[in-house]
N, C-alpha and C positions, 0 to 999 in steps of 0.2 A: 503492499499500499503506500503510495509519494504523500507528503506531504500536501498536496493538494485535498488530495480524498479523505486526508485525516480533520483539517480544516472542516471540510463541508460535514465530515460525520460529527463533528462536535459541536455546529455549528446548530445542525437538527436536534441532537441533544439538548441542548441551552432553548431553544427556545421552544420544544417539544415542555420541559422542566417549564419554563415559562409561561403558558399556556396554559399549564396543570394548576398552576398557584393561581394564577390568574381567576381559572373557573372553581378552586378550592375556597379563594375570599368572597366570589362571589355567592357561592352558594353560602356561605357563612353568612353575609350579607340580607340574603333572602331569608334566612332562618330567623337572624334578628331582627327582620322588621314582622314575619308571622309571629314570633313570639311575644314582642313588646308594642304591637300594632295598637292597642287600648291605650299608649300613654305617649303616644306619635300625634302630634300636633298635623293634621292631613295637608293646612294649606304651606306650613314648613317643609313637610318632605317631598310636597309636589314641587316647592320653589328651587329646594337641593337636587332632586332629581334631574329633572329639566333644567337647570342653568350648569352642569353635569352631564346632559347629553346622553342619560340612564333609561331612555323613553320606555324599554321593555321593563323597566323598573318599575316606572311611573304608573304604568297601567295594572301589572301586577297589583302595586301598592290600592290603586284605586277600586279594583275587582276586591280586595281584600276589605278594606272600608266600605264597600258594595255603593259606589260612587258612578251607577250607570251609565247616568248622564255626560260625563266627563269621559269614561270609555266609550261609547258610541259617539261623541264629537269628536274625539281624538281620529279615531277612523273616517271620519265626515271628512274632517280638515285632512287627512291623508289622503283623501279620495279613493279609500279602501271600501268602494259602499258596502260588496258583497260582504265584509270581513263587520262593518256597520249591524247591517241586516240581518248576520247572525250572533251576536253579541245582542240584539235586541229581541230576538227569537230566543235568547237563553234567561232573559230575564220577565221576572213578573213585573207591570208598573202600576200603579194605584193611582187614581187623580181623585181629589179633594179628600172625598171622606171614606179611603178606602174603597172605593169601589174599584171592581177589579175589569182590569182593560183589556191585559194578556196573562196567560199563565207559561208558569216555564215548563 
C-alpha cells in the first residue's frame, strides 16, 4: 500500500468517526428534548433551532409540542403541499368548543 492509499484510508476512517460522533450528539440532543419537553419554552427553542438551521429538529419539537399549525405551515412555506396534506390527515383538528373537524 502506498502513502496515498494510506492517506485516503485514514481520511475515510476519520470522517466516518466524525459522522458517527455527530449522529450520537444529535440523538442525545433529541433524547434530551423529548425528556425535558415540558420544561422548555416553545418559542425560545423554536428560535434557537431555526437560527442554527436545525429545521428537522424544529419540526420534531413542534410535533412533540402538538403545534400542528406550525408543522403544516412549515411544509406549505417549503412548497411541499403533499407533506402538508399528509400531516393534516394525521392530526385531529378542533374548532371552537371542541367541534371535531377531522379525525386522525
